[in-house]
C-alpha positions as CSV (number, residue, x, y, z in Angstrom):
1,M,64.2,72.8,102.9
2,T,60.9,74.5,102.9
3,D,60.9,74.4,106.8
4,L,64.0,76.6,106.9
5,P,63.4,80.1,108.0
6,L,63.1,82.8,105.3
7,V,65.6,85.7,105.4
8,V,65.1,88.8,103.2
9,L,68.1,90.7,102.2
10,T,66.8,94.2,101.2
11,N,69.7,95.5,99.3
12,R,72.5,94.1,97.2
13,T,75.0,92.0,99.1
14,F,78.2,90.1,98.4
15,D,78.1,86.5,97.2
16,D,79.9,85.4,100.4
17,T,77.2,86.9,102.5
18,R,74.4,85.1,100.7
19,A,76.5,81.7,101.0
20,L,76.3,82.2,104.8
21,F,72.8,81.2,104.8
22,S,73.2,78.1,102.7
23,G,71.6,75.1,104.4
24,R,70.4,77.2,107.4
25,A,67.9,79.6,105.7
26,R,66.1,80.3,102.5
27,I,66.8,83.7,101.2
28,I,65.0,86.3,99.0
29,A,67.7,88.8,97.9
30,N,67.7,92.0,96.1
31,H,70.4,91.9,93.4
32,L,69.6,95.4,92.1
33,E,71.9,98.4,92.5
34,T,68.7,100.4,93.8
35,P,66.4,99.5,96.7
36,W,63.2,97.6,96.0
37,P,60.1,99.9,95.7
38,A,58.2,100.0,99.1
39,D,55.4,97.7,98.0
40,V,58.0,95.0,96.8
41,L,59.9,95.2,100.0
42,L,56.7,94.8,102.0
43,A,55.6,91.9,99.9
44,H,58.9,90.0,100.7
45,A,59.1,91.1,104.3
46,S,55.5,90.1,105.0
47,I,56.4,86.4,104.8
48,A,59.9,86.7,106.3
49,D,61.3,85.3,109.5
50,A,64.3,87.8,109.2
51,L,65.3,90.9,107.5
52,M,68.9,92.2,106.7
53,A,68.1,95.9,106.7
54,F,70.2,98.8,105.2
55,M,70.2,102.6,105.3
56,P,67.4,103.1,102.7
57,D,64.9,101.0,104.4
58,C,62.2,102.5,106.8
59,I,60.9,100.1,109.3
60,D,58.2,101.6,111.4
61,A,55.3,100.3,113.4
62,E,53.0,100.2,110.4
63,F,55.7,98.2,108.5
64,L,56.2,95.8,111.4
65,D,52.5,95.3,111.7
66,S,52.5,93.7,108.2
67,C,55.3,91.3,109.1
68,P,53.7,88.7,111.6
69,R,56.5,86.1,111.1
70,L,59.4,88.5,111.7
71,R,61.7,87.6,114.5
72,V,64.9,89.5,113.8
73,I,66.1,92.6,111.9
74,G,69.8,92.3,111.3
75,A,70.9,95.9,110.5
76,A,74.0,96.3,108.4
77,L,74.3,99.8,110.2
78,K,75.7,101.4,113.1
79,G,73.2,104.2,113.3
80,F,69.6,102.8,113.4
81,D,67.4,105.9,113.3
82,N,65.7,104.4,110.3
83,I,64.3,101.5,112.5
84,D,61.6,101.9,115.2
85,V,63.5,99.7,117.8
86,E,60.7,100.2,120.5
87,A,58.0,99.1,118.0
88,A,60.2,96.0,117.1
89,T,60.9,95.2,120.7
90,A,57.2,95.4,121.6
91,R,56.3,93.0,118.8
92,G,59.1,90.5,120.0
93,V,61.4,91.3,117.0
94,T,65.0,91.5,117.9
95,V,67.0,94.3,116.3
96,T,70.8,93.8,115.9
97,I,73.3,96.5,114.6
98,V,77.0,96.5,113.7
99,P,78.4,98.8,116.3
100,D,82.1,99.4,115.2
101,L,83.0,98.2,111.8
102,L,81.9,101.5,110.2
103,T,83.8,103.6,112.6
104,R,87.4,103.6,111.0
105,P,86.2,103.9,107.2
106,T,84.0,106.7,108.3
107,A,86.7,108.5,110.1
108,E,89.0,108.2,107.1
109,L,86.4,109.7,104.8
110,A,85.9,112.6,107.2
111,V,89.6,113.5,106.9
112,G,89.4,112.9,103.1
113,L,86.5,115.4,102.9
114,T,88.3,117.9,104.9
115,I,91.4,117.8,102.8
116,A,89.4,117.8,99.6
117,L,87.4,120.9,100.7
118,G,90.2,122.8,102.4
119,R,92.7,122.3,99.5
120,H,90.2,122.7,96.7
121,I,90.9,119.4,95.1
122,L,87.5,119.2,93.1
123,A,87.8,122.7,92.0
124,G,91.3,122.1,90.8
125,D,90.3,119.0,89.0
126,A,87.5,120.7,87.2
127,A,89.8,123.6,86.3
128,I,92.1,121.3,84.5
129,R,89.4,119.3,82.7
130,R,87.8,122.6,81.6
131,G,90.8,124.6,80.5
132,G,93.8,122.3,80.3
133,F,97.0,122.6,82.2
134,N,99.5,125.3,81.5
135,G,101.6,125.1,84.7
136,W,101.5,126.4,88.2
137,R,99.4,129.6,88.8
138,P,98.8,131.5,92.0
139,E,95.3,130.2,92.5
140,F,93.3,127.7,94.7
141,Y,95.0,128.7,97.8
142,G,93.3,126.9,100.7
143,L,93.5,125.6,104.3
144,G,95.8,122.8,105.2
145,L,95.6,120.6,108.4
146,A,99.0,121.5,109.7
147,G,98.8,124.4,112.2
148,S,94.9,124.4,112.0
149,T,92.5,123.9,114.9
150,V,90.0,121.1,114.3
151,G,87.0,120.7,116.4
152,I,85.0,117.5,116.7
153,V,81.5,117.8,118.0
154,G,80.4,114.5,119.3
155,Y,83.3,112.3,120.7
156,G,82.1,108.8,120.6
157,R,83.6,106.1,118.7
158,V,83.6,108.0,115.3
159,G,84.7,111.2,116.9
160,Q,87.6,109.4,118.7
161,A,88.5,107.6,115.5
162,I,88.7,111.0,113.6
163,A,90.9,112.4,116.3
164,R,93.2,109.4,115.9
165,C,93.3,109.9,112.1
166,L,94.2,113.6,112.5
167,S,97.0,112.9,115.0
168,G,99.8,112.8,112.4
169,F,98.8,116.1,110.6
170,G,100.2,118.6,113.2
171,C,96.8,120.2,114.1
172,R,95.3,121.1,117.3
173,V,92.3,118.9,118.1
174,L,89.4,120.1,120.2
175,A,86.4,117.9,121.2
176,C,82.9,118.5,122.7
177,D,80.4,115.8,123.9
178,A,77.5,116.2,126.3
179,N,78.2,112.7,127.5
180,W,82.1,112.8,127.7
181,N,83.6,109.5,128.9
182,P,86.7,110.3,131.0
183,S,88.1,106.9,130.1
184,V,88.5,107.5,126.3
185,P,92.1,108.1,125.1
186,D,93.4,111.6,125.3
187,D,93.7,112.4,121.7
188,A,91.7,115.6,121.9
189,E,91.4,118.6,124.2
190,R,87.9,118.6,126.0
191,V,86.4,122.1,125.6
192,T,82.9,123.6,125.8
193,M,80.7,124.0,122.6
194,D,81.4,127.8,122.7
195,V,85.1,127.4,123.0
196,L,85.0,125.0,120.0
197,T,82.8,126.8,117.6
198,G,84.8,130.1,118.2
199,S,88.3,128.4,117.8
200,A,87.9,125.7,115.2
201,D,89.1,126.5,111.7
202,I,87.5,123.1,110.8
203,L,84.4,121.7,112.4
204,I,83.6,118.0,112.0
205,L,80.4,116.5,113.2
206,G,80.4,113.2,115.0
207,M,76.9,112.9,116.6
208,P,74.2,110.4,116.1
209,L,70.7,111.7,115.0
210,T,68.4,112.0,117.9
211,P,65.6,114.2,118.7
212,A,67.9,116.4,120.7
213,T,70.6,116.6,117.8
214,Q,68.2,117.0,114.9
215,G,68.8,120.5,113.3
216,I,71.5,121.5,115.9
217,V,73.6,123.2,113.2
218,G,71.2,125.9,112.3
219,H,71.6,129.7,112.0
220,A,72.7,130.3,115.5
221,F,75.2,127.5,115.6
222,L,76.6,128.8,112.2
223,R,77.0,132.2,113.5
224,S,78.8,131.1,116.6
225,M,81.5,129.5,114.2
226,K,84.6,131.2,113.5
227,A,84.3,133.3,110.3
228,G,85.6,131.4,107.2
229,A,85.6,128.1,109.1
230,L,84.9,124.9,107.2
231,L,82.1,122.5,108.2
232,I,82.5,118.6,107.6
233,N,79.5,116.3,108.1
234,P,80.2,112.5,107.8
235,A,77.5,111.7,110.5
236,R,73.9,112.3,109.7
237,G,72.3,114.7,107.3
238,S,69.5,116.1,109.7
239,L,72.0,117.2,112.1
240,V,72.3,120.1,109.7
241,D,69.7,122.7,108.4
242,E,71.0,122.5,104.9
243,A,69.3,125.8,104.1
244,A,70.9,127.5,106.9
245,V,74.3,126.2,105.7
246,A,73.5,127.5,102.2
247,D,72.8,130.9,103.7
248,A,75.9,131.0,105.6
249,L,78.0,130.1,102.5
250,E,76.3,132.7,100.4
251,S,77.0,135.3,103.1
252,G,80.7,134.3,103.2
253,H,80.6,133.5,107.0
254,L,81.0,129.8,106.3
255,G,84.1,129.0,104.3
256,G,83.0,125.6,102.9
257,Y,80.7,122.6,103.5
258,A,81.6,119.0,102.8
259,A,79.0,116.2,103.5
260,D,78.6,112.5,102.9
261,V,75.2,112.4,104.3
262,F,71.8,114.4,103.7
263,A,68.5,115.1,105.4
264,C,66.6,113.4,102.6
265,E,68.0,110.1,103.8
266,D,66.6,110.3,107.3
267,W,63.5,108.2,107.4
268,A,63.2,108.9,111.2
269,R,61.8,112.4,110.2
270,G,58.3,112.5,109.1
271,D,59.1,115.9,107.6
272,R,62.2,115.0,105.8
273,P,63.0,116.8,102.6
274,R,62.9,114.8,99.3
275,E,66.2,116.5,97.9
276,I,69.4,118.0,98.9
277,E,69.1,121.8,99.4
278,P,69.5,122.9,95.6
279,R,71.7,125.8,96.4
280,L,74.4,123.4,98.0
281,L,74.5,121.6,94.7
282,S,75.2,124.7,92.7
283,M,78.1,125.9,95.0
284,T,80.7,123.8,93.4
285,T,83.6,125.9,94.6
286,K,82.4,126.0,98.3
287,T,81.2,122.4,98.7
288,V,82.2,118.7,98.5
289,L,79.4,116.3,98.4
290,T,79.7,112.5,98.3
291,P,76.9,109.9,98.1
292,H,77.2,108.3,101.6
293,L,80.5,106.6,101.0
294,G,81.4,106.6,104.7
295,S,81.7,102.7,105.0
296,A,82.3,102.1,101.2
297,V,85.4,100.1,101.6
298,V,85.3,96.6,100.0
299,E,86.5,94.7,103.2
300,S,84.7,96.8,105.6
301,R,81.4,96.1,103.9
302,R,82.1,92.5,103.7
303,A,82.7,92.6,107.5
304,I,79.6,94.6,108.0
305,E,77.4,92.1,106.1
306,Y,79.0,89.2,107.8
307,S,78.3,90.6,111.2
308,A,74.6,91.2,110.3
309,A,74.2,87.8,108.7
310,D,75.8,86.2,111.8
311,S,73.5,88.0,114.2
312,I,70.5,87.0,112.2
313,L,71.4,83.4,112.3
314,R,72.1,83.4,116.0
315,V,68.6,84.9,116.8
316,L,66.9,82.3,114.5
317,A,68.9,79.6,116.4
318,G,67.5,80.9,119.6
319,E,70.5,82.8,120.9
320,K,70.9,86.5,121.8
321,P,73.9,88.0,120.1
322,E,76.0,90.9,121.7
323,T,74.9,93.1,118.8
324,A,71.4,93.0,119.9
325,L,69.8,96.3,121.0
326,A,67.4,95.0,123.5
């Protein structure tokens, strides 16, 4: 058994996932609710043949240099900006991702955030818990989806899935993407960014994080949005300048902000902040903030882990899975 390859599972996984490696690999698994400290992770990774990596892991060139046996990183992720793929490839390490299993649950959460923010669900819940309930009152009037214009910035798989989820709500859906694929289903009206930001009552971000998209939602972008519009971010935290969003909320130009992702998570940034913009945390009636729940559906997470594990085992067996990036 000692000649079996060693696979390190960097964050907590399902029992079924770990069972997939039985008889085919040895495993070191993190059973904690929190990531290992960096030194513990590196100590395990330095002797590993494979890693199953997750969002909190930062795998850069320096990390890879300490892992001479590493052959494959099976990322339980769709976005992989926390992994230096170029550095891995240069060192003969295959990186695999899970390209589509996170799409539908992320789109559902985006719609849930939109409804929660627009209809003041958290504020209403807090009001009942704070003061009890004495019957209907003329308060918490908000924005519904029916009759609204929803703009989706970034029309890849997630953006398209959001448009499909919105199809039954009676809203007008606009979309903008610099790399528009003309073969995608016609679930949204293609418009320019200026038209989208000036028309949308609700704007939802669906872009990946790249050097070109980092900080795209800053002061100028926010000023271009329709006054009182809502901004929803289920994509990546660093698409948004959180301080600029707080400024726009304070001024009243931005009607509300809902986010499942935050800049402090984005390891690709050397200058990433270490906390969420404090003003966003204090604006309890204008924000809805969730702890990266985009794919947090039990069966989706099982499928994601299965895909990552299967890709790892295929690479260790000398195959190149379809999920490989290079």
